[in-house]
N, C-alpha and C positions, 0 to 999 in steps of 0.2 A: 439511635436506636441501632445499636452493634448485631450487625448479623454475624451469628458465627457459623462457619463452616469445618466441619472437624477431617481432619489430614486422615486418609485412608492409608492402613497399615501398610498395603500394598502397592502405595503410592513410595512412601518410606525408603521402602526397600529397593524399589524402580529409581530414587534417587539417589542413591548409595551403589546401585551398583551399573547404573549408565555413564560413567565416566571411562574414559581411553584416551591412551597417549593420542593426538592432532599429528597427522602426515603431514608434511612437509607441503604447505603449501602457499608460499613466496611467489609474488611478484614484485618486480623492479620499475618503474614507471619515472623518467625524466625529462628533463625537455629543456627547451629554453623560448621563451615567450619575447618579441620586440613589442614595443610600447607596452608592456604591461599595464593592467589596469589597476586601477584604484582600492577598487572590490575583493575580496577572499576569490582565490583560484579555486574550488573546491572539487572535490573527486567522492562520487557515493555509488553505491552500489547493493542488493541486498544479499547480506551476510546468510540469510533465512528464510525464504518463502513464507513459510508452512505458517509463521509467527508476524510477516509483516517485517522482520529484524533488517534495516538496510543501516546501511555502514556510514559515517559523512568522514573523511580527510580533509583537512584543509593544507594544500601546498606550499610552504615556504619560498617567497622568491629571493632571491641574492640580487645586490644592484645590478646585474647582466640579464635579470629577467631569469634565471636560469632557476631550475628546482630538480630533487632527488628524492625520494620515497622508495622506500622498501614497506610493505604489509601482507597480509594472511589472504586469502580469497578461499573460499570454502570447496572451488573445484571451477568449471568454467562458469563464467560472469558475464552479463551487459551492464555495464558504469556509464555512467555519465560526467565528463568533465565542465563544469560549470565556468565559461569566462568570460567578466563584462554578464549582457545579453546574450550570451551564444552559448550553448550546448552542444558539445563535443560527442558522440556515440564511442560508445569505447566495447571493445570484448578484450577480455583478459582470462589466459587459464594459467593454472598453476605453473609456473617458470619462465614467463614471460619476462622480458626484459626490455619492454617500451620505448623508444626515445619520440619524441615529437616536438617540431617546431614549426611556428608561425607566427604573425602580426595581430597581436591584439588590439593596434588602433582602431578598427572595424569590426565592431562583429558581424555584421552581414560578408566582411573581404574574409574574416579568419575561417567562417564556413566553406569555401570557398577554395581557402588555398591551405590546408594542414598537411604536415609531410611530416613521414612517419619513417623508421630506421631501426636497425633490431630484432630479436625473436620476437613475432609477434605485430611485424608493421606489415607482411603480405596478407593478414587478415581483418587489421583496421584499415589498411590505405582502401581494400575493396568496401567496406561498411559504411568508409566516407562517400565512395563515390556511388554506392550503391543509394545512401541517403539525399545525394546530393545531384546526380544524372535522372534517378527513377523519379525523384520528388514525392519518395514516401511519404512526405508528412502532409502534400495536398493530395492524397488515396484517399482519407479517410473522409474527405468534405464531398468529392468525387463520386464516393461510393453511395451516399447518402442521398447523393443530387440522383444517380444513378436507380438508388431502389423506389425514388419518388416518382419515376417519369417512367420507367421501363416495364412493360408486361413480363411475369415469371420466366419465362421464355428467353426475353429477351436480357433481362440480369441475369440469368445464370452466365447466358453467352458469355458477357461481360466479363462479372468476376473471375469466368476461368480462361477469358483471353490477359485478363490484369496477372493472373496466377503463373501463366504461361510466361508474360514478358519477363516476372520475374528471374524463372527457375532457369531461362535463355540466356537473361546478364550475370547470373551467375556460373550457369558450365561454361559461357564462352570466355569471363574474366579471364584475361592473361593469368597463367601461375595457378588457378583455380583447383588444378590438382594437387597441388603441393599443399592447400588449408588442410589442417588439422583437421579428423573426423569430429571432432566435436563442434567444430564452428561449421561445417557441413551441414552437421543436423540442425545444430540450433537455426541456422538459415534456414532450412527447406523447411521444418515443424513451423518458424515461423509464416511462409511462405499458405503453408496452409491453415494455419489458424486464423488470419486472414480471410481465406476462402473460405473458407467453412462456418468463421463468423458470422460473416456476411449475410449468407442466405438463413441463417435461420434468424437473423435483425431481420431481414426482408417481409418476413412474415407479420412480424410488429410493427413495421410503417403506418400501415393503414391507424394504428390506435393513438401513435405519434401525432400524426393530421389529422385526431379528433374524429374519426370514422371508425370507433371502436367495432360496429356491427359488420365492416367490410372485410372478406375473409377470402380472398384472391384464390381462386382452384390452382395446384399447383403440376406443374407436368409430373408422371412418376420418379422420374429419374433428379428430381431437381434438388433433395438432399444427398448429395453425393456422397458425402460421409459414410451411409448408411451401406455404402459393399466397400468401405476399406477394410481390408483384411488387418491394416497394423492400424487401427483407430486408438489402441489404447497400449500400445507401445509407449514405453518408460522411457525409451530415450527420447524420447520429444518433449519430455518435460524439463530437461534441457531450457526451454521456451515459454516464461510465465504466459505470453500470449495463449500459450496451446494450453497449460491450465487453465487458463479464463473460458475459452472453447468450451473445456470438458464440463465446466462448472454450468455453463449455455443448452451443454446437450443434455445433461438431466434436465431442465426444465422443458426443455423440448419435447423429450421422453415422458414427459411428464402429464404435461398437455397433450402429447399424440395418444398416449393410452389414458386418458380422462383419470389420471389417480388423484383422489382429494386426501387432504392431513387434515386433522381437527385448526381451526383458524387461531390456537393458541398455542402450534410450533410455529418456532421462528424458521426461518429460512437457511440459518444454518442446521438446524435439527435435523429439517426439511430435507437439506444437501447432503446428510450421512446417511442417512436412508435410503436416498435414491441413488448414490455410489454403491452400497453393496447390491440393491436392486439393478442396475445395469452394470456397473461397471467390471473389470478385471484385472488380476492383477497387482502389479505395485501402483497402478493406475489408482485403484479402487482404494488401497491402503494413504496414498498418498492424499487424495479430495477426500478420503474421511476424516483423516487426521487434521489439513486445512481446515476442514468447520468444527472439529469440538477447538481448535485453536481461536476459531473468530468466538464462537459462543462462549469460550472462557475468557476472551478481552472485551466482549462487546455485546454478550447474551445473560444468562442465566447461568451464577457460577456452579449451582447444583447439577443442573440439566447436562452441565459439560462434565463433571466429575462422574457421572453415570453412566455417559458416552464413552469418557475416559476409560473405566470400570471392564466394560462391553469389549470395548477395543482392542484395551488390553489381552483380553483370554482368549484375543483370536489370533494371539503369537505375531502380531505383525513384525518387520525389520526393526530392526533397531534404530535406524537414521528417520523413520517418522516417532518413531517413541522418543529418541532426544531431546527433540524443539517439544515436547509435549509437555515436557517434563520441567525446562527451562522455564516454559511459559506460565509454569502455575508456579514455583518460586517464585518469579516476579511478585506475582499477584498475593500471593498469599501474606508477602511484604507488606502491600498494600491494604489487608483488610480493614474495618472498621475494628477501632482497637488501637491498631500502631499506631506508634507518633507520626506524624505528617513530616516528611522530607521537610530542610528546612530549606532557605533559597531568599538572594537578594540580587533583584531587578533594578533597570533602569524605570520609570514609566513615561506616561506618553507628553509628559510634562518634561521629563529632564530628568527628576525625582529618583532616589535610590528608595527603594520600598523594599522591606525583607515582610515573610512571613511572620516574623514574628513583634512584629509592629498590632501585629492584632492579635495579641492573646487577650485573653479573655472575652471577645468576638465569636462569632459563628462567621465560617467564611465560606461560600456557593464560589464553587470554583468552577470555571469553565474553560477550557481547552479548544482551543477555535481558528478559521482560519475565514480571511472576506472573500473567496473563492469557493468554498464549501455550501453547496445548496443544503443540506438540514440543517448546518448551524445556523444561514441565514433565518432558516424557517424560525429556530426559536429565537428570535428577536422581538418581534412584537407580544408572544405570548409573553417573553420575560417582563418588556415594560409591563402589562399586566399587573404580575406577579408583583413588581415593587412598588405600582399604586396602593396594592393590596396588604401590601405587610408595610407601608411606609411609617409607619408609627414603632418599628423594629429600629431602634437606633443601634443596637449591638452586631446587625445585619450586615456582612459586607460580602458588595456582589465583586469581586475579581476574574478578570479576563487575560485569559494567556495565546496569544496570537501566534500562530506558527510560520506568517507571513513571510515572505522571502524578500519579497516589495514594501517598506517601511509606508513608500508614500501610499498607496492601495488601504493599507492596514490604518493608514490614518482617515484616508477621504472616507471610508467605510464607516468607523467610529462617528465620522462626525456627521455625515450624509444623514447617519440611520438615529443620532440621538443618543448612544449606546451608554446609557449611563453607571459608571463605577468606576474602579479603578484597572486603567490600562495596562498590560506589559506584551512587550514579544522579543521571541526567539524565534530565529529565520533556521525555519524544519525544527519539526518532531525528534530528531535521533539526539540531540545533544541537550545540556541545561535542564533547564525543570519539567520539559515535558520528559525528557527520559527517566528523569529521577521518578515521575508517576505514572510510567510503563503505558505512555501515549502511544495509542496503536493507531488508530480510527477516531477523527473527531466527528462533531465533537463529542468530549469527555466530559463528566465534571465528577467532583468530587464534593462532601461536605463536612470542614472541618472544624471539629468545636471549638468550645469555648478553650478548654484543657490542653490545645494543640495537637490533639488525639486525631484521627480520622473517624468522625462521627460512620460515614455511610459513604461505603464505597465505590456503589452504584445505584447513585439517589436517580428519584424522578427528574426529566427534564422539567423545563418551564412549562409544558404544555400540557404534562401530567395532570391529573387530578388533584394526585398526590403531595403535590410538593407541597402545598402550604401548609400544610399540617406535620411534614417531616419535617422539615423547615421551623415548626414552630417547637416541636420535639426537641431539635438539638439547640433552640433558643430557652428551652426549661432546665435542659441537665448543665448541671456545674453552674444555674445563676445565682 
């Protein structure tokens, strides 16, 4: 079942015209880790958030635990340095030359004793202290706990006090007046995002606790963001948490204003329409582009192209057009009818397995992870699907996990008795998941007997059409 999508002429022109020489965006990261771990030390960050495009770099340590790496960043970015079981937050800007030192023998100790020097050290030393001294990781559970027990007025006061404490920590930190302007903006936007998001989430708490009909009476000034004159300030988009808040804000406005969309409209299409209704300036363009990208990568491609054509006619900034063009190019190379990218991996039993091993068979391929709720919800329907098609000897169920924890992956496969061929790549940013443009999981493909992609957006195991689609694939070239 080859699904054809015609490349619009306007998109061909856009693809030819959007190239421009990149600015100097280099960052240098160096350091020394005492007692370095056996596992890889990795740095990851978003190269570009509209397409959920993350970059992972492995740091090569010498015999003394020293490392050095120069790479490009698209602008100010938050990054994570993964050392054993410790995840160290880093803030990077073009021009930074940051040096890091610490003892990696104890991940818990590493989280309390990292030393920074060089250009960018002031911001990162603060960030490290902020996360440890303010117990930022514990705030999420504390907010949920308070939301379940406090009245609306009490919860609003609690959230405001939490934001105040964070701002005081930021403003009173020694040397904060010498932070880069982008870093200060990043921090303030993040504090606002948590405050505003918590207020929106509070309204949904009764539903989460099995009381869908309980709607608390809110004080008139509960939704503090309604009075924020800079609510759509594009500078705040430097913090992806603020972008997440804007998406929640749109749903909040939809519910408040009683706007109803047809049930066949995806949440990405709804988000695109709501952004046009409620957002302003660059924030509107950014969220619209984000919605189009998500529809391209995880929704209906034809619908996404219609939205893209409409969006382009509005003449948005090139910085939001270029990511969409890039997304389309990647997706187009994986349409039905194209050769399936080949790969060789090691399976769960330690054997080398290649896609070419299944030539003249039909492969139903799933990218997933043990921690992914939507992925796991497809496991029982997949078991039933395998029973219904048990006589199809030429049908292969192939699973590629992006789990970073190999033991969690193995336990999940065994505990749920997930039959099929199992392989794993830590993360979606490299290897086979990158070849197949995996931006979200679960992601499915059907590969035909001829080694070409038969369906690039096949039904999931729970979808009623899946049996017929797999039978069509088995009948082709039989």
